[in-house]
N, CA and C atoms as an extended XYZ file, in Angstrom:
321
Properties=species:S:1:pos:R:3:atomname:S:1:resname:S:1:resid:I:1 pbc="F F F"
N      -231.086      134.938      -28.285 N   MET     1
C      -230.031      135.911      -28.148 CA  MET     1
C      -228.836      135.494      -29.000 C   MET     1
N      -228.308      136.422      -29.772 N   LYS     2
C      -227.172      136.135      -30.640 CA  LYS     2
C      -225.876      136.135      -29.841 C   LYS     2
N      -225.008      135.174      -30.224 N   LYS     3
C      -223.676      135.142      -29.624 CA  LYS     3
C      -222.794      136.128      -30.365 C   LYS     3
N      -221.935      136.787      -29.627 N   LYS     4
C      -220.988      137.683      -30.276 CA  LYS     4
C      -219.898      136.849      -30.919 C   LYS     4
N      -219.632      137.127      -32.169 N   SER     5
C      -218.560      136.402      -32.846 CA  SER     5
C      -217.272      137.212      -32.747 C   SER     5
N      -216.167      136.471      -32.628 N   LYS     6
C      -214.868      137.128      -32.556 CA  LYS     6
C      -214.494      137.641      -33.939 C   LYS     6
N      -213.893      138.792      -33.961 N   LYS     7
C      -213.420      139.332      -35.228 CA  LYS     7
C      -211.967      138.925      -35.400 C   LYS     7
N      -211.675      138.334      -36.508 N   TYR     8
C      -210.321      137.890      -36.803 CA  TYR     8
C      -209.702      138.780      -37.858 C   TYR     8
N      -208.386      138.845      -37.812 N   GLU     9
C      -207.649      139.580      -38.831 CA  GLU     9
C      -207.869      138.904      -40.178 C   GLU     9
N      -207.899      139.664      -41.224 N   LYS    10
C      -208.006      139.076      -42.562 CA  LYS    10
C      -206.727      138.372      -42.927 C   LYS    10
N      -205.606      138.877      -42.429 N   ASP    11
C      -204.306      138.269      -42.697 CA  ASP    11
C      -203.991      137.278      -41.580 C   ASP    11
N      -203.967      135.999      -41.902 N   PHE    12
C      -203.709      134.942      -40.921 CA  PHE    12
C      -202.402      135.175      -40.174 C   PHE    12
N      -201.349      135.562      -40.901 N   PHE    13
C      -200.031      135.697      -40.295 CA  PHE    13
C      -199.983      136.858      -39.299 C   PHE    13
N      -200.648      137.951      -39.613 N   GLN    14
C      -200.713      139.065      -38.668 CA  GLN    14
C      -201.491      138.658      -37.419 C   GLN    14
N      -202.544      137.901      -37.623 N   SER    15
C      -203.338      137.419      -36.500 CA  SER    15
C      -202.516      136.481      -35.622 C   SER    15
N      -201.786      135.570      -36.242 N   ALA    16
C      -200.938      134.626      -35.497 CA  ALA    16
C      -199.883      135.376      -34.697 C   ALA    16
N      -199.300      136.403      -35.299 N   LYS    17
C      -198.258      137.188      -34.621 CA  LYS    17
C      -198.829      137.865      -33.372 C   LYS    17
N      -200.059      138.378      -33.474 N   LYS    18
C      -200.693      139.024      -32.320 CA  LYS    18
C      -200.999      138.012      -31.218 C   LYS    18
N      -201.431      136.828      -31.601 N   ILE    19
C      -201.841      135.823      -30.624 CA  ILE    19
C      -200.655      135.238      -29.866 C   ILE    19
N      -199.612      134.822      -30.584 N   VAL    20
C      -198.488      134.137      -29.934 CA  VAL    20
C      -197.335      135.065      -29.573 C   VAL    20
N      -197.349      136.275      -30.071 N   GLY    21
C      -196.262      137.210      -29.803 CA  GLY    21
C      -195.229      137.152      -30.915 C   GLY    21
N      -194.561      138.278      -31.112 N   GLU    22
C      -193.640      138.388      -32.238 CA  GLU    22
C      -192.448      137.430      -32.135 C   GLU    22
N      -191.890      137.282      -30.934 N   LYS    23
C      -190.713      136.416      -30.771 CA  LYS    23
C      -191.055      134.963      -31.100 C   LYS    23
N      -192.141      134.449      -30.536 N   ARG    24
C      -192.548      133.059      -30.817 CA  ARG    24
C      -192.918      132.885      -32.281 C   ARG    24
N      -193.570      133.884      -32.844 N   TYR    25
C      -193.952      133.836      -34.256 CA  TYR    25
C      -192.710      133.746      -35.137 C   TYR    25
N      -191.715      134.607      -34.879 N   ASN    26
C      -190.489      134.608      -35.680 CA  ASN    26
C      -189.734      133.288      -35.546 C   ASN    26
N      -189.686      132.722      -34.335 N   ASN    27
C      -189.042      131.409      -34.153 CA  ASN    27
C      -189.775      130.326      -34.945 C   ASN    27
N      -191.087      130.370      -34.933 N   ALA    28
C      -191.868      129.384      -35.685 CA  ALA    28
C      -191.631      129.518      -37.184 C   ALA    28
N      -191.524      130.742      -37.666 N   VAL    29
C      -191.263      130.976      -39.091 CA  VAL    29
C      -189.900      130.398      -39.469 C   VAL    29
N      -188.883      130.640      -38.637 N   LYS    30
C      -187.541      130.108      -38.912 CA  LYS    30
C      -187.559      128.580      -38.960 C   LYS    30
N      -188.235      127.960      -37.990 N   LYS    31
C      -188.321      126.497      -37.979 CA  LYS    31
C      -189.066      125.991      -39.210 C   LYS    31
N      -190.109      126.687      -39.583 N   GLY    32
C      -190.882      126.296      -40.760 CA  GLY    32
C      -190.063      126.407      -42.036 C   GLY    32
N      -189.265      127.450      -42.140 N   GLN    33
C      -188.428      127.617      -43.322 CA  GLN    33
C      -187.385      126.516      -43.405 C   GLN    33
N      -186.810      126.130      -42.271 N   ALA    34
C      -185.827      125.036      -42.261 CA  ALA    34
C      -186.493      123.745      -42.713 C   ALA    34
N      -187.686      123.481      -42.221 N   LYS    35
C      -188.422      122.275      -42.638 CA  LYS    35
C      -188.727      122.331      -44.124 C   LYS    35
N      -189.120      123.494      -44.610 N   ALA    36
C      -189.441      123.638      -46.029 CA  ALA    36
C      -188.226      123.349      -46.893 C   ALA    36
N      -187.047      123.758      -46.449 N   ASN    37
C      -185.831      123.480      -47.211 CA  ASN    37
C      -185.567      121.987      -47.299 C   ASN    37
N      -185.792      121.266      -46.204 N   VAL    38
C      -185.611      119.816      -46.210 CA  VAL    38
C      -186.583      119.183      -47.194 C   VAL    38
N      -187.804      119.633      -47.168 N   ILE    39
C      -188.816      119.082      -48.065 CA  ILE    39
C      -188.449      119.376      -49.516 C   ILE    39
N      -187.948      120.570      -49.782 N   ARG    40
C      -187.607      120.927      -51.159 CA  ARG    40
C      -186.514      120.038      -51.725 C   ARG    40
N      -185.493      119.713      -50.933 N   LEU    41
C      -184.434      118.830      -51.418 CA  LEU    41
C      -185.000      117.467      -51.781 C   LEU    41
N      -185.787      116.919      -50.881 N   LYS    42
C      -186.387      115.612      -51.133 CA  LYS    42
C      -187.320      115.675      -52.340 C   LYS    42
N      -188.102      116.738      -52.417 N   MET    43
C      -189.037      116.877      -53.537 CA  MET    43
C      -188.308      117.001      -54.863 C   MET    43
N      -187.190      117.734      -54.883 N   ALA    44
C      -186.413      117.872      -56.119 CA  ALA    44
C      -185.948      116.511      -56.594 C   ALA    44
N      -185.439      115.717      -55.666 N   ARG    45
C      -184.965      114.367      -56.014 CA  ARG    45
C      -186.118      113.521      -56.529 C   ARG    45
N      -187.248      113.559      -55.834 N   GLU    46
C      -188.395      112.744      -56.235 CA  GLU    46
C      -188.980      113.195      -57.568 C   GLU    46
N      -188.999      114.522      -57.809 N   LEU    47
C      -189.505      115.031      -59.083 CA  LEU    47
C      -188.658      114.562      -60.256 C   LEU    47
N      -187.380      114.334      -59.987 N   LEU    48
C      -186.485      113.814      -61.020 CA  LEU    48
C      -186.578      112.292      -61.136 C   LEU    48
N      -187.445      111.690      -60.326 N   GLY    49
C      -187.657      110.245      -60.384 CA  GLY    49
C      -186.493      109.438      -59.831 C   GLY    49
N      -185.774      110.016      -58.862 N   LYS    50
C      -184.604      109.334      -58.306 CA  LYS    50
C      -184.849      108.915      -56.867 C   LYS    50
N      -184.309      107.750      -56.518 N   ASN    51
C      -184.297      107.288      -55.141 CA  ASN    51
C      -183.021      107.780      -54.483 C   ASN    51
N      -182.933      107.639      -53.167 N   GLN    52
C      -181.723      108.047      -52.455 CA  GLN    52
C      -180.509      107.254      -52.935 C   GLN    52
N      -180.709      106.060      -53.391 N   THR    53
C      -179.588      105.221      -53.855 CA  THR    53
C      -179.167      105.546      -55.283 C   THR    53
N      -179.936      106.363      -55.994 N   ASP    54
C      -179.646      106.694      -57.397 CA  ASP    54
C      -178.646      107.838      -57.564 C   ASP    54
N      -178.354      108.567      -56.506 N   LEU    55
C      -177.491      109.740      -56.629 CA  LEU    55
C      -176.026      109.326      -56.710 C   LEU    55
N      -175.375      109.723      -57.801 N   LYS    56
C      -173.983      109.336      -58.046 CA  LYS    56
C      -173.041      110.149      -57.165 C   LYS    56
N      -172.106      109.455      -56.544 N   GLY    57
C      -171.113      110.116      -55.698 CA  GLY    57
C      -171.536      110.282      -54.259 C   GLY    57
N      -172.772      109.900      -53.927 N   LEU    58
C      -173.259      109.964      -52.555 CA  LEU    58
C      -173.858      108.623      -52.173 C   LEU    58
N      -173.592      108.181      -50.949 N   THR    59
C      -174.208      106.949      -50.472 CA  THR    59
C      -175.617      107.264      -49.982 C   THR    59
N      -176.436      106.251      -49.831 N   GLN    60
C      -177.806      106.458      -49.358 CA  GLN    60
C      -177.825      107.130      -47.976 C   GLN    60
N      -176.976      106.690      -47.029 N   PRO    61
C      -176.977      107.382      -45.734 CA  PRO    61
C      -176.572      108.865      -45.830 C   PRO    61
N      -175.646      109.180      -46.743 N   GLU    62
C      -175.260      110.586      -46.928 CA  GLU    62
C      -176.431      111.412      -47.445 C   GLU    62
N      -177.156      110.856      -48.412 N   VAL    63
C      -178.318      111.559      -48.974 CA  VAL    63
C      -179.357      111.791      -47.885 C   VAL    63
N      -179.617      110.767      -47.090 N   SER    64
C      -180.590      110.872      -46.001 CA  SER    64
C      -180.191      111.961      -45.007 C   SER    64
N      -178.905      112.019      -44.640 N   LYS    65
C      -178.426      113.035      -43.697 CA  LYS    65
C      -178.562      114.439      -44.281 C   LYS    65
N      -178.212      114.594      -45.544 N   ILE    66
C      -178.312      115.909      -46.193 CA  ILE    66
C      -179.766      116.372      -46.212 C   ILE    66
N      -180.680      115.476      -46.585 N   GLU    67
C      -182.093      115.840      -46.672 CA  GLU    67
C      -182.695      116.130      -45.300 C   GLU    67
N      -182.094      115.607      -44.239 N   ALA    68
C      -182.622      115.806      -42.887 CA  ALA    68
C      -182.027      117.020      -42.187 C   ALA    68
N      -180.967      117.590      -42.720 N   ARG    69
C      -180.301      118.722      -42.069 CA  ARG    69
C      -181.148      119.976      -42.111 C   ARG    69
N      -181.007      120.767      -41.056 N   LYS    70
C      -181.703      122.045      -40.998 CA  LYS    70
C      -180.870      123.147      -41.636 C   LYS    70
N      -179.557      122.981      -41.601 N   ASP    71
C      -178.628      123.960      -42.151 CA  ASP    71
C      -177.667      123.238      -43.079 C   ASP    71
N      -177.401      123.810      -44.228 N   LEU    72
C      -176.475      123.204      -45.177 CA  LEU    72
C      -175.404      124.190      -45.594 C   LEU    72
N      -174.187      123.714      -45.716 N   LYS    73
C      -173.130      124.521      -46.329 CA  LYS    73
C      -173.410      124.551      -47.824 C   LYS    73
N      -172.972      125.601      -48.458 N   ILE    74
C      -173.165      125.709      -49.901 CA  ILE    74
C      -172.444      124.569      -50.609 C   ILE    74
N      -171.263      124.195      -50.109 N   SER    75
C      -170.504      123.104      -50.738 CA  SER    75
C      -171.269      121.780      -50.667 C   SER    75
N      -171.971      121.538      -49.570 N   THR    76
C      -172.778      120.320      -49.443 CA  THR    76
C      -173.956      120.364      -50.398 C   THR    76
N      -174.567      121.529      -50.514 N   LEU    77
C      -175.684      121.703      -51.432 CA  LEU    77
C      -175.228      121.491      -52.876 C   LEU    77
N      -174.033      121.981      -53.209 N   GLU    78
C      -173.486      121.780      -54.555 CA  GLU    78
C      -173.219      120.296      -54.809 C   GLU    78
N      -172.705      119.597      -53.824 N   LYS    79
C      -172.436      118.164      -53.953 CA  LYS    79
C      -173.752      117.405      -54.211 C   LYS    79
N      -174.786      117.751      -53.472 N   TYR    80
C      -176.103      117.135      -53.621 CA  TYR    80
C      -176.675      117.430      -55.013 C   TYR    80
N      -176.585      118.703      -55.423 N   ALA    81
C      -177.099      119.096      -56.737 CA  ALA    81
C      -176.355      118.372      -57.852 C   ALA    81
N      -175.034      118.280      -57.745 N   ASN    82
C      -174.240      117.572      -58.751 CA  ASN    82
C      -174.650      116.111      -58.839 C   ASN    82
N      -174.942      115.497      -57.698 N   ALA    83
C      -175.374      114.099      -57.680 CA  ALA    83
C      -176.721      113.933      -58.388 C   ALA    83
N      -177.508      115.005      -58.407 N   LEU    84
C      -178.792      114.987      -59.124 CA  LEU    84
C      -178.609      115.342      -60.604 C   LEU    84
N      -177.390      115.736      -60.972 N   GLY    85
C      -177.150      116.193      -62.341 CA  GLY    85
C      -177.589      117.628      -62.538 C   GLY    85
N      -177.513      118.416      -61.458 N   MET    86
C      -177.954      119.807      -61.503 CA  MET    86
C      -176.861      120.705      -60.943 C   MET    86
N      -177.124      122.005      -60.906 N   LYS    87
C      -176.209      122.961      -60.295 CA  LYS    87
C      -176.996      123.859      -59.351 C   LYS    87
N      -176.277      124.547      -58.490 N   VAL    88
C      -176.891      125.453      -57.518 CA  VAL    88
C      -176.851      126.867      -58.062 C   VAL    88
N      -177.943      127.585      -57.908 N   GLU    89
C      -178.015      128.996      -58.277 CA  GLU    89
C      -178.573      129.734      -57.069 C   GLU    89
N      -177.884      130.785      -56.649 N   ILE    90
C      -178.312      131.537      -55.472 CA  ILE    90
C      -178.749      132.928      -55.899 C   ILE    90
N      -179.893      133.352      -55.371 N   ASN    91
C      -180.423      134.682      -55.663 CA  ASN    91
C      -180.779      135.386      -54.367 C   ASN    91
N      -180.580      136.692      -54.330 N   PHE    92
C      -181.142      137.509      -53.273 CA  PHE    92
C      -182.471      138.002      -53.820 C   PHE    92
N      -183.533      137.886      -53.015 N   VAL    93
C      -184.860      138.292      -53.461 CA  VAL    93
C      -185.390      139.356      -52.509 C   VAL    93
N      -185.837      140.455      -53.075 N   SER    94
C      -186.382      141.550      -52.282 CA  SER    94
C      -187.647      141.084      -51.571 C   SER    94
N      -187.738      141.371      -50.281 N   GLU    95
C      -188.935      141.013      -49.517 CA  GLU    95
C      -190.123      141.885      -49.913 C   GLU    95
N      -189.838      143.053      -50.430 N   GLU    96
C      -190.907      143.983      -50.768 CA  GLU    96
C      -191.593      143.657      -52.083 C   GLU    96
N      -190.803      143.363      -53.124 N   ASP    97
C      -191.421      143.181      -54.431 CA  ASP    97
C      -190.999      141.902      -55.150 C   ASP    97
N      -190.351      140.976      -54.441 N   ASP    98
C      -189.934      139.676      -54.989 CA  ASP    98
C      -189.030      139.779      -56.217 C   ASP    98
N      -188.288      140.870      -56.344 N   VAL    99
C      -187.336      141.009      -57.438 CA  VAL    99
C      -186.076      140.233      -57.066 C   VAL    99
N      -185.624      139.340      -57.968 N   ALA   100
C      -184.459      138.505      -57.704 CA  ALA   100
C      -183.198      139.159      -58.247 C   ALA   100
N      -182.116      138.996      -57.486 N   LEU   101
C      -180.812      139.491      -57.891 CA  LEU   101
C      -179.835      138.319      -57.832 C   LEU   101
N      -179.374      137.800      -58.984 N   PRO   102
C      -178.451      136.661      -58.957 CA  PRO   102
C      -177.133      137.046      -58.313 C   PRO   102
N      -176.584      136.155      -57.515 N   ILE   103
C      -175.336      136.391      -56.803 CA  ILE   103
C      -174.320      135.337      -57.236 C   ILE   103
N      -173.152      135.769      -57.654 N   ALA   104
C      -172.083      134.842      -58.018 CA  ALA   104
C      -171.207      134.604      -56.793 C   ALA   104
N      -170.969      133.345      -56.482 N   ILE   105
C      -170.142      132.992      -55.332 CA  ILE   105
C      -168.913      132.254      -55.843 C   ILE   105
N      -167.754      132.770      -55.476 N   TYR   106
C      -166.504      132.162      -55.905 CA  TYR   106
C      -165.743      131.685      -54.684 C   TYR   106
N      -165.161      130.474      -54.776 N   GLY   107
C      -164.454      129.917      -53.631 CA  GLY   107
C      -162.987      130.151      -53.688 C   GLY   107
């Protein structure tokens, strides 16, 4: 006798949303995005071949705290980027078609 196999959604994310509920799914996405941002900062530094102690104008503990934060002020991000010898560029990106719109921020 054949066992009935469960039919799964082709889209993993839609399936996950149905299983755990929209609220839990959205919270998980937010947490995941925050983690991804932390990883991106560290990865940018590592891709440039720099250690936490190599960043000019920031101490190693400051770099560690910045890379561990879930939320960053733009000014902190600019300070981190400058220490890497880079600058910050912010874009709004359409969720529908991934079209980027550069945004100028003046203080």
